[in-house]
N, C-alpha and C positions, 0 to 999 in steps of 0.2 A: 731478691729484687729484679737480678735479671731476668728471673722465671717469671716474673709477673708483666714484664716489658714483652716476653717471647709470647704470653698469653693474650694480653693486648692487641698485637700484631696479628697472629692468628686470627683472632676476632676479628680485626679490620679489614682481612684480607677476606674471610668468608664473606662477610656482609659485602666487600665491594665486587666479589665474585656473585654473589646472589642478585643485587642490583644490576649489573651486567647482564647475567641470564635475563632477568625478566626484561630490561631494555631491550633485548635482541629474541625478546621471545616471537613479537609481530616482525616478518621480515619486511624490508622496505624495498621491494618489488613486487608488483604487479600481477595476479594469477593471469595467464592469458588464455582468455574465451574468444570461441570462433562458431561462425557456423560452417559446417561441412556436410553435405548430402545429407541435407536436412535435421542436421543434429547440432546439438551446443555441445562443441569440443571445448575440454579445459585442461590445461597444466596448472598445477599451484606449485611447482616447486622449479626451481632454478636446474639450470643443468639442461644434460641432452635426455628429458623424460617423453615418454610416449603419453600423447593427451588422449584421454579417455571421456567416452559419453556421459553427459550429465540429464540426469532426469529431473526436472522442477519438482518436487514435492515440500509446499511449503505454506505459509499463510501471509495475508497481508496485516500489517502494524501501525497502527495508530494508537500509541501508548496512551494518551489523555483519558482521564477517567472521568471522575468528578469537576467539575468548574469550582475553584474556589471564590469565595465570596468577594475576595479583593485579591489584589496581587501585583507586583513591580509594576511601573510607570513605563513601557516600552520608549517614552522618550526620556526619562530619567529615573532607570531602577531603584535609585535612593527612597523614591517617593514611593506609597501605593495610590491605587486606584480600584473604582468598582470591575470586579470580574461579571462572575456568574451569569448574567445574559449579555450574551455579543451580540446584539442589534447595533446598528447604525442610525442615530437620530441628531437632529439640529440641536448643536452644542456640546454633543458629547465629545470631550476631547480627553484622551485618543478614542478615536473610533473603535465601535466595536470590533472591527474587522481587523483593525491595529492591533487590538490585545488579543483577541483570538491566536492570530498566527504567532505572535510572539510568545505567548503560554503553550501552543502546539511544539515551536519548534524546543521550548527550554524541557519537556515530558519527556523529549527523547533520553535525555542523559540523565532524567530522573528516576527511570525504569528499568535500568539495567539488570534487573534481578527477573524480568520477563525471559530473559535470555535462556538461561539455563531451564527453564521451563519448557521455552520452544524444543531443546535439544532434549529433553526427557519424551516428546511429542514424534521425536523423530522427524524432525524439521530439518531440511537441508537449505532453504532459500525463504528470502523473508521480503515482501516488499515495502518500502519505506514512502507513504503518500506523501507528505509534506516534503518542499523543497527545501533543501537543507543550505541554501545560498542566503546572502545576507546582504542588504543596502548599506551597514553601519561600516564607519570605516575601522573600527579595531576589529574586522574579519577573522583574523589571525585568532582571536580569543574566541569567539564562536566554534574556528575549525578543529581548534585542540576539543573541545567537549564533544562534536562530532565523531574526532578519531576515537575516542575514548569508546565510542558506541561501537563504530567499526572493529575497534582490538578486540570487544569483548565477543562480538560475533564471529571474529576467526577464531578465537580462542574456541569456541561451541563449535566450529566446523560447519557455520551456516553461513550462506552467501548471499549478497545482499542485492536487492534491484533498488539503484537510487532514482527519486524523481528531481529530476533539474528543472522544470517548469510546468506551470500548472495554470498559470493564466498570460492573459497578452503581454503584461508588464514584465514578468519573467524573460518572454522571449526576445520583448524589446529591448529592453535594458543589459540584456547580456549577461545576467546572473548565471543562467549555465554554466560560462565558461569559468566563472569562479570557482564553481562546484567540482569541473570536472578535471580544473586543473588541483583544485586543492587535494582531490583524495582520489585520482587516475592510477596511483602508482601504491595504493592500498590492496592486498592480498583477499579481502574479503569481497569486493565488488564485482558483481557479476556481469552487472550489464547498466545503462543509461536509460530512463524512461524519460519521455516527452509527454505531456498532458494524462488528463483523468476522463476519460468517456468526452472527450471534449468535441466526439460528433454529435452528441444529444446537447450537451451546455455551452457551448461555440466558446470553450476556454474561460466557462464560468460567467456568461453573458458578454464576453469583451469583444467578441468577434462575430461578427451578421453573415460576412461574405466565406463560402465555404473553398474558394479559389486563393483567396487571401491567407484563409488561415492553411490550407495544403502546403500553397508555396512558402510560408513562414517555415512550417514542421519541416520539409524536405530541406530548407536551406541550414537552418539549425543543427538536424542531423549530420549533414554535411561537415558543418563545422567542426561540430564535438568528435566526428572520427578524425578531422584534421589534427585536432588535438591530442587525440589517445586510440593509438592504433592496434589497443589490446583486448577492449571491450565493445560490444555489436551495441546496436541503438535500437532500443523498443518503443512503441508508442501504444497507449491503452485507450480503446475505443470502447463505447457501447453497442449493444445487440440492436443492430440496426441494419440488416441484410435487406428487408423490406422496410416500404413506409407504411407503416402500421398505427399511424397517429388517427387516433377514429374523428377526432374535433378539427375541423378544418382552420379555426382558430389558432391551434398549436404551429401550425406551419409544417413546411416540410423537413424530415429529419435528412442528416447528411447521411447517406448510404456508404455503406462499408465499400461498395464497389468502385465509388466515384472517389473515395481517397486512396484507396490503393494505387490506381493508375497514376496519381498528382504525386507521391511521394516516393518515388523507386530507391530514397538514401536511407527510408526506413530498414533495417536488418529483422527484426521479428517486432510483431503485433501481439498485443496483450487485447483479450477480450473479457470485460465483465457480462457475465451469464447470469440472468436468473429464470429460470422458467418453470422452477418448481420443483416437481419429482425427477426429471429427465432432463438431458440437453437437447432430445429430442434430434432432428436432423443437423445437429450442429456442424457436424465435422463433415459431411457431406457438402454444406452448404461452403463450408473455408473452401474447400476443393475448386468448388463453382465459381468462386470469384476471380478465379485464374483462369477463365474461359475467355475469351476475347475475341468475336468475331471470328470463328473457325479456327483459329490459333490458338497457343498453349503459354503464355509469358512465362518466365522463370517464376515457378512457385516458391513462395517463403511460409516458415512455420510459424507457429502460433502457441501460446498460452492461456490457458482460461486465468485471468488476472484476477479473479473475485468469482466466487460459487460458494454455493450454499446456502442453509435459511438458518432464520432465528428460533430462540428457544421460547417463541411465547404462539400460543395456539389462539386464536381469532376467534370468537364463536359469533360477535355482532358488533358492530361500528356505524356512525354516519360518516359522511364525505362532505368536502368541498375541495373547490378550485379542479383543475385540470392541470395535464401536461406535465406529470401525471397528477390525478386526484388523490387527495390525501386523505386519513382515517384517522378520526379522532371520537371521542367518546366509548373510547376501544372497552370491548368488555370480552375476557378470554380465562386463561389459566397458562403457566409456566408448565412446557412440556419439554423436558430435554431427550426424554429418548426417541422423539418424532426428529427432532433436528440430529443428534448421531443418526439414525437410520438412513438420512436422505443425505446428510454428509458423505457418509460412507459409499452411498450408490453411487452419488454422484462420481465420486474419485473413481470408483471400479470401471465407469464409463470413461475415464481418463484413460484408464489403464488398458483400456480394450484398443484405443486410438493412438499408443506413444507412437512416436515416430522410429525408437531405438528399437522398438520391437517387431514395428512393419512397416516395410519399406514403401507401402502407397499410403504412409499417413502422414500428416503435417504438424501432431501434437508434441509438445515439448512439457508438458505434465499442468500442473496446476496450483493454484495459492487458494485456500479457506478464506472466506472472508467470514469474520476476522479472529484475531487471537483475543481481543479482550471488548468487554462493554463499554462503551462509552455514552458516559450520562448526560454529558453536553451536549449531545446533537440536538434534541427538542428545544427548543427556546433561544435561537440564533440565525441569525441571517444566512449563514455558508449553508445549510441545509435544508431551509425552507421551510422547517415544521415549528406549528407555534407561531404566536404572534406578537406583536410589540407589546404588551402587557401594561397597565399601569403598577410598575415594579414596585412590589415592597417585599425585601429581601427575611422580612419576618415572617410572611404568612405564604409566600408564594416559593415552592424549594424545586420546581421542575428541573432547574438547572443544573441540581446534585441528586435528583432522585430518579428512580426509575419511570419512565414514559412509555407507554404504548402506544404513542402514535407513530404514526407509518406513512407510505406511499403504497396506494393501490397499482399493482400493475394490470391487475386479473379482477374485474369486479364481480365476478361467479365464480370466484375461486378463492377462499379463504387464508389458504397458505401463499398466494399470492399478494400477500397484505406484509408489507416488507418492515417490521417491527425495529428500526433502525439501532434502540439502545439495548436489544437483546441477541444482535449477532455473534457474541463474544465465545469462543471457545472455554473462558476463564470467566468467572463472574469480577465486578466489578474491584473488590477488595481481594485481590489476589494479590500472593506473595510466593517466596521460594519454597514455600514449606510443603507438606507432603499431605494438606488439609484437604482429604477428597471434596467438602463443602465447597471450594474455592475452584476446583476444576470440574467441567459439567462435564456430563456421560459423553458428549462428542468429543471432549478431549480424549479420554482413554480410548473411544472408537475409531477416530483418526491416527492415534498413536499405533495403536496395532496396523491400522492398516497400511499407513506408511512403511513401519516396519517390514510390511508384506511385498514391499517394492523392491 
């Protein structure tokens, strides 16, 4: 009997010990990240440890794939409401954008199996698109789920660019403070990000004044740094070095040079760049932004926050609208090899301008867009593709099938038609298996390219 008690005691101690090890697996202190001499320097361990340069080689990640036909009501999760098409219309309650944002946030913790695949691809950085703040009172419960995501990234040695605000409402309500305070001590956080191409979309149509938007971004960047001294603040812009809108009805773009001089509190800039097979003169253009009336202001580094092409080759299409024009009735074929070749070529251009290797360069690395295909994009207000149909869930499946609609950035070059649902390096039905049918050719090509950095 005494012998059995000893065995039970040993078993209890073993379980207790293992549970403690698991609990202590994620350090409770932040990685120390800062900018020095045009590079990201990082310390991931406590104590007297020398900071090491960090090159961003990663992917953007919005893990949502097929939109379900129905799902939990954001206002009352105990009941289901229609999902699928995320349009807003009179009388819909909750509105489509409310359902979409709720679903996207929940998809983060539901897709943890993506993260080991990213590690397999030699990714060291991921950018989260959707703000992980919340206006709900039980934010502590939301934070627990998000922390699981950050924990999994840390276990796989991947750092995270955390988006804290994408709309004027996020900036005005102070949700970004909630996010920073909740996760600033997590060791997987690399930096905080404000906005996504906000110079092109005015924080998704909610801001009309460049001066007011810049003033707010600069203020928010300052506030974030007052809350957290361990991580830099970045902001994500679209490709607007010159006013290239051919249609006068599109209005003036908010140019990068006009933004930089108004937002000195931003430490690093992200640029979403889609120019086809090459970045062209991008790296020289960035340096030129810091030339002001014969003087040189302190230069700041940037990273390419989105680059790449999709895996659909367009042969023919029709178009509608403007700013930019949109493609529909698209005809073509899947071409994974073309995507793989161009993605690698673009990464090699980034490698040739890394600040860590060249003293005169200002590029910190880049993120391939994107990890997985997203089939919800055509058929909702958020992206602006498709239209509000006479919805029949039994016959119209554009919310959960591949659709080749996209944006036309250059009407003379089919490569410059961005087929939004085909940008993934893995297909929509991905999982953590080694099934090569799930991983596109670009997955394997970038895996090799990132390994060689």
